N, C-alpha and C positions, 0 to 999 in steps of 0.2 A: 923386283928391283928397278927395272926400267921405268915403271910407273912412278916410283918415288923420285927418281932423277928428273923426270919430266915435270912432276909437281914442284920440285925445288926450283927448277929453271923458270917455271911459270911464275912462282912467287917472287923470285928475284927480278924478273922482268916487270912485274906489276909494281914492285917497290921502286924500281928505277924510274918508271913512268909516273908514279903518283906521289912519292915522298919528296916534298920540297926542300930546297936548300936555301937558308936565309942569307940575304945580302943586305948589309947595313949601309945606307947611303950617308954621305957626309953633309946632310942638310939640317941636322938638328934632331934626327931620330926616326926618319922614315926607314922601314924595313920592307924589302921585297922578298917574297917567297917564290922561288922558281922551281918547277918540275918540268919534265919533258912534255907533259900533257896539258899543263895549265900554269898560270902565273897570278899571284895575289900580292897587292901592296897594302901595307898598313902605313898610311901617311900621317906624319906628325905635323899638326898645325900649331904653330907657336902662339898665335893670337887670333882667335876666330872672330873677334868683334870687328876686324878690319877686312875689307875686301882686298883682293890681290891688286886691283888697279885703283887709281885715284877715283873717288866717288864725287869729288867736287872740282870743277875747273871753271875759271872765269878769265876772259880776255878783257883787259882794261888798258886803254891807250896803247902803250908800247910794250906791255908785258902780259904774260899768262901766269896766273896763280893756280896751282894744283894742291889739293889737300886731301888726306884720308881722314874722314870723319867717322868714328864708330857709330853703330846704330843706337847706342845709348845716349847720344847727343843729338839735339835738334838744331837746325840752322835756317836762317832766312836772310835774304838780302834786304838792306834798309834803303828805302827810296830817298833820294836827295830832295831837299826842299829849299826854298829861297832863304829861310831863316838860318839854315846851317849849310853854308857853302864852303866849308874848310876841307872837304874830302871829295874825291872823285868817285869813290866806291866804299861801301861798308857791308860787312857780313856779320850778323849776330849769331853767336853760338851759345846754347844753354842746355842744361840737363832737365830740370823740372820746371823752374819758374823763369819766365822770359825776362822778368825785371832783374834777375841775378844772372849776368851774362858776361861773355867775353866778346869783344868786337874787334874784328880785323878791319883796319882802315887802310885805304890807299889815299893818303893826304895829297892835297894840291901842292903843298910846300913840304920840305923835309921835316920829319918828326923830331922834336926837341923836348928835353926834359929839364927840370930844375935839379941841380946836384946837391942841394941841402938835405942832409940826413938820408942820403941815397947810397945804396950798396948795389954793385953790379956783379953779375956772374955771367960767364960765357956758357953756351950750350952748343953742342955739336949736333947739327941736323943729320938726318939719315943720308943725305946726298953729299956730306962732307963739308958743307958750308957752315959758317958760324952765325949764331944769333946772340943777342945780349938781353939778359933778364934783369929788370930793375925792381929793387925792393926799397920801400921807404920805411924806416924804423918807427916813425910816429904813426903811420897808418896801418901797417901790416906787420904781423909777427910770424916767424917761422916760414911756412910754405906759401903764404899768400903773397904772390908777386903783384906788382903794379902794372908793368908793361913788358913787352918783348919786342925788340926792334931788330932790324936786319940791315945794319949800316954797311956791311961789306957787300951786300947784294943790291939793296935798293933803300935809299934813305927816306923814302916817302911811305914805307909800309911798316905797320906796327899793330900788335895785339894790345888791347887795353882791357884790364880786368875790372869789371863792375860788380863786385860782391861775391865772386866765386871764391870759396875758402877751402882750407884743409885738403882732404884727399882729392876733391874734385879739381882744385887748382893744380895739385901735383899730377893728377891724371892727364890734365890738359897739356902738360909739357910733352907727353908722348904724342899727342896730336900735332903739336907745334913741330916736332922733329920730322914729321912727314911732309912739311910744306916744301914746295918746289916753286921758285920764282924765276921765270925764264924770260929774258929779254927777247923780243920777237926777232931782232936781227941775229940772235944766237941760233934761232930755229932754222934759218936759211941754210 
């Protein structure tokens, strides 16, 4: 009888040491399993195509632009030349063909548009700021936007769509939402 009690106690101790208790974190699905002898976490990653930190950062004059660009998109800085001196900086982003792209410009003067046949929508950025998406009815239909500007943050910065259509144009809006435009005096 005493051996059975000792065996039951040993089994209970082993269960207490090895059986995990699940803890659900409030981050979108991560579950931690904790036992007295070990701990395991099943981490829920909401979007694995982005890194945790900004993977692109550029300081231009009085600002820093940070952006999360997924690994499915390519990017390259466009060198300035004497024939095209309207911008301080340009960054070309594209998926497959570099001639179908979206360019982020930091213009020398404020970005302006023609209002004829234009429709505007606001988009909320991940940092709480607002951006303005421009659509032209005669050029684009549906999800194909023409430009995205950041008037509340910096009037000289805009994305220009050069032939990116449909799902890729819509997907790019998720990239736009990650932009952070920081005035250098704000950094101090």
